[in-house]
C-alpha positions as semicolon CSV with decimal commas, in nm:
position;residue;x (nm);y (nm);z (nm)
1;X;0,000;0,000;0,000
2;X;0,128;0,342;-0,098
3;X;-0,102;0,549;0,127
4;X;-0,298;0,862;0,044
5;X;-0,005;1,045;-0,125
6;X;-0,018;0,827;-0,434
7;X;0,327;0,670;-0,405
8;X;0,590;0,579;-0,150
9;X;0,829;0,837;-0,301
10;X;0,568;1,110;-0,280
11;X;0,502;1,028;0,081
12;X;0,874;1,060;0,165
13;X;0,902;1,395;-0,018
14;X;0,596;1,534;0,149
15;X;0,727;1,421;0,486
16;X;1,061;1,595;0,427
17;X;0,885;1,913;0,313
18;X;0,665;1,908;0,619
19;X;0,968;1,871;0,844
20;X;1,144;2,170;0,686
21;X;0,826;2,375;0,700
22;X;0,792;2,296;1,069
23;X;1,149;2,415;1,135
24;X;1,087;2,736;0,940
25;X;0,772;2,811;1,133
26;X;0,947;2,744;1,462
27;X;1,229;2,984;1,373
28;X;0,978;3,246;1,268
29;X;0,815;3,235;1,607
30;X;1,154;3,295;1,770
31;X;1,231;3,603;1,558
32;X;1,109;3,927;1,717
33;X;0,851;4,118;1,518
34;X;1,014;4,382;1,301
35;X;1,366;4,238;1,346
36;X;1,598;4,290;1,056
37;X;1,964;4,245;0,976
38;X;2,200;4,540;1,001
39;X;2,271;4,715;0,671
40;X;2,643;4,780;0,701
41;X;2,672;4,904;0,341
42;X;2,406;5,174;0,377
43;X;2,502;5,541;0,402
44;X;2,438;5,722;0,732
45;X;2,081;5,833;0,795
46;X;1,847;5,873;1,092
47;X;1,740;5,538;1,236
48;X;1,997;5,334;1,043
49;X;2,092;4,991;1,179
50;X;2,470;4,957;1,188
51;X;2,476;4,721;1,484
52;X;2,794;4,510;1,494
53;X;2,918;4,678;1,172
54;X;3,286;4,766;1,121
55;X;3,332;5,137;1,047
56;X;3,684;5,185;1,172
57;X;3,907;5,484;1,089
58;X;3,672;5,659;0,847
59;X;3,539;6,014;0,815
60;X;3,175;6,049;0,918
61;X;3,177;6,406;1,045
62;X;2,844;6,587;1,022
63;X;2,641;6,268;0,959
64;X;2,290;6,228;1,099
65;X;2,256;5,919;1,322
66;X;1,954;6,033;1,519
67;X;1,781;5,730;1,669
68;X;2,027;5,495;1,496
69;X;2,129;5,151;1,622
70;X;2,509;5,145;1,644
71;X;2,528;4,890;1,924
72;X;2,843;4,682;1,910
73;X;2,974;4,872;1,608
74;X;3,350;4,910;1,559
75;X;3,405;5,286;1,533
76;X;3,762;5,300;1,659
77;X;3,966;5,596;1,525
78;X;3,659;5,724;1,336
79;X;3,578;6,094;1,301
80;X;3,226;6,146;1,432
81;X;3,262;6,517;1,499
82;X;2,951;6,734;1,458
83;X;2,732;6,426;1,409
84;X;2,377;6,404;1,537
85;X;2,370;6,109;1,776
86;X;2,054;6,208;1,964
87;X;1,868;5,908;2,109
88;X;2,104;5,670;1,926
89;X;2,205;5,335;2,076
90;X;2,584;5,286;2,093
91;X;2,586;5,027;2,370
92;X;2,905;4,816;2,361
93;X;3,036;5,011;2,060
94;X;3,415;5,034;2,016
95;X;3,502;5,406;2,020
96;X;3,863;5,400;2,135
97;X;4,049;5,705;2,003
98;X;3,745;5,815;1,804
99;X;3,635;6,175;1,835
100;X;3,286;6,321;1,865
101;X;3,388;6,686;1,888
102;X;3,082;6,911;1,879
103;X;2,841;6,621;1,834
104;X;2,480;6,629;1,954
105;X;2,406;6,330;2,177
106;X;2,098;6,409;2,382
107;X;1,970;6,099;2,566
108;X;2,219;5,882;2,377
109;X;2,305;5,536;2,507
110;X;2,683;5,506;2,553
111;X;2,654;5,224;2,807
112;X;2,948;4,983;2,814
113;X;3,130;5,150;2,525
114;X;3,505;5,113;2,484
115;X;3,609;5,477;2,492
116;X;3,979;5,486;2,578
117;X;4,116;5,831;2,482
118;X;3,790;5,914;2,304
119;X;3,727;6,282;2,240
120;X;3,391;6,413;2,360
121;X;3,499;6,777;2,355
122;X;3,208;7,022;2,328
123;X;2,958;6,736;2,297
124;X;2,602;6,834;2,386
125;X;2,481;6,525;2,570
126;X;2,215;6,613;2,828
127;X;2,052;6,301;2,967
128;X;2,305;6,070;2,804
129;X;2,406;5,752;2,984
130;X;2,762;5,616;3,010
131;X;2,695;5,335;3,259
132;X;2,981;5,082;3,286
133;X;3,164;5,256;2,999
134;X;3,542;5,229;2,962
135;X;3,644;5,596;2,942
136;X;4,002;5,608;3,064
137;X;4,174;5,932;2,952
138;X;3,860;6,042;2,765
139;X;3,826;6,415;2,709
140;X;3,501;6,593;2,793
141;X;3,635;6,948;2,763
142;X;3,350;7,196;2,726
143;X;3,090;6,917;2,706
144;X;2,732;6,967;2,822
145;X;2,658;6,664;3,040
146;X;2,355;6,784;3,232
147;X;2,185;6,489;3,399
148;X;2,433;6,240;3,249
149;X;2,468;5,899;3,415
150;X;2,822;5,764;3,470
151;X;2,728;5,478;3,701
152;X;3,014;5,224;3,731
153;X;3,206;5,400;3,451
154;X;3,585;5,375;3,432
155;X;3,694;5,741;3,417
156;X;4,057;5,723;3,520
157;X;4,235;6,046;3,413
158;X;3,927;6,171;3,227
159;X;3,932;6,548;3,167
160;X;3,616;6,747;3,243
161;X;3,769;7,092;3,198
162;X;3,490;7,340;3,120
163;X;3,223;7,068;3,123
164;X;2,872;7,138;3,254
165;X;2,785;6,861;3,501
166;X;2,465;6,985;3,663
167;X;2,273;6,680;3,788
168;X;2,539;6,433;3,671
169;X;2,565;6,103;3,860
170;X;2,885;5,906;3,935
171;X;2,774;5,617;4,162
172;X;3,038;5,341;4,182
173;X;3,244;5,521;3,914
174;X;3,622;5,506;3,908
175;X;3,731;5,870;3,895
176;X;4,092;5,814;3,994
177;X;4,309;6,104;3,875
178;X;4,015;6,249;3,677
179;X;4,002;6,629;3,659
180;X;3,675;6,783;3,773
181;X;3,834;7,099;3,907
182;X;3,738;7,322;3,616
183;X;3,390;7,177;3,559
184;X;3,077;7,375;3,644
185;X;2,746;7,264;3,794
186;X;2,452;7,391;3,995
187;X;2,362;7,194;4,307
188;X;2,538;6,874;4,401
189;X;2,667;6,567;4,225
190;X;2,611;6,202;4,318
191;X;2,937;6,035;4,425
192;X;2,786;5,731;4,598
193;X;3,063;5,468;4,638
194;X;3,277;5,644;4,374
195;X;3,655;5,594;4,384
196;X;3,812;5,940;4,415
197;X;4,183;5,857;4,436
198;X;4,368;6,181;4,347
199;X;4,054;6,312;4,175
200;X;4,099;6,685;4,121
201;X;3,823;6,876;4,302
202;X;4,004;7,205;4,363
203;X;3,771;7,502;4,391
204;X;3,451;7,295;4,366
205;X;3,143;7,352;4,578
206;X;3,051;7,000;4,688
207;X;2,851;7,115;4,989
208;X;2,524;6,970;4,853
209;X;2,670;6,666;4,679
210;X;2,537;6,326;4,783
211;X;2,700;5,992;4,858
212;X;3,029;6,143;4,973
213;X;3,222;5,985;5,260
214;X;3,512;6,135;5,452
215;X;3,736;5,856;5,321
216;X;3,666;5,962;4,963
217;X;3,752;6,323;5,038
218;X;4,077;6,222;5,209
219;X;4,191;6,054;4,886
220;X;4,097;6,341;4,655
221;X;4,286;6,656;4,558
222;X;4,119;6,970;4,685
223;X;4,232;7,307;4,810
224;X;4,126;7,587;5,040
225;X;3,845;7,682;4,801
226;X;3,691;7,334;4,797
227;X;3,359;7,337;4,983
228;X;3,257;7,013;5,153
229;X;2,923;6,895;5,295
230;X;2,847;6,977;5,660
231;X;3,036;6,754;5,903
232;X;3,328;6,692;5,669
233;X;3,685;6,788;5,750
234;X;3,928;6,905;5,485
235;X;4,261;6,721;5,501
236;X;4,542;6,928;5,644
237;X;4,758;6,831;5,350
238;X;4,570;6,746;5,029
239;X;4,752;6,471;4,833
240;X;4,770;6,658;4,505
241;X;5,079;6,591;4,294
242;X;5,090;6,751;3,952
243;X;5,169;6,502;3,676
């Protein structure tokens, strides 16, 4: 007996087809609605998906990446100056030695980026988040970082000269040898559990900052103009070598 498919061969073929169809349907149910592959060959535009793409050491200055997905992209040594990065997702992107001079990055996701020696000079990034980012020796000169989140960020030797830090948060951040002394802000900053070894805080008004402990202050580099919260004692000899 050959069954209802007309022949033994037909039954085998139909069985194989049904098996493949079942696999395809199963995969389809696992694929999120609207998911699509990154288009690494496309030119920059708002909302572009360059996730995991390699765009190393190229000139992209002035491009519009508003709302783009650049997560995991390799952008090392790339010129991103004057770009529009507002609301873009750069989580886990490689940005070492790239520069974003004068870029717009409002509410941009820089979480967990690799940003060693990255230039953020004059970036306008209110509400941006740099949580767990690697930002050793990064430059934020003249940057607007109002309300920025640097939770657990590695900021060793980062330079915040002329930066606006009103409402910025540094909980659990490593700020060793970072320079905050020439930054400006209204109100206090959040230094909960931050590591302030030789962090430059000369001249800063930290009287309303939160999360500070006397041990943190003792490690930092202040001066006679540094204002501390009530109950704190300024070290008699601030450990502030110039290097």
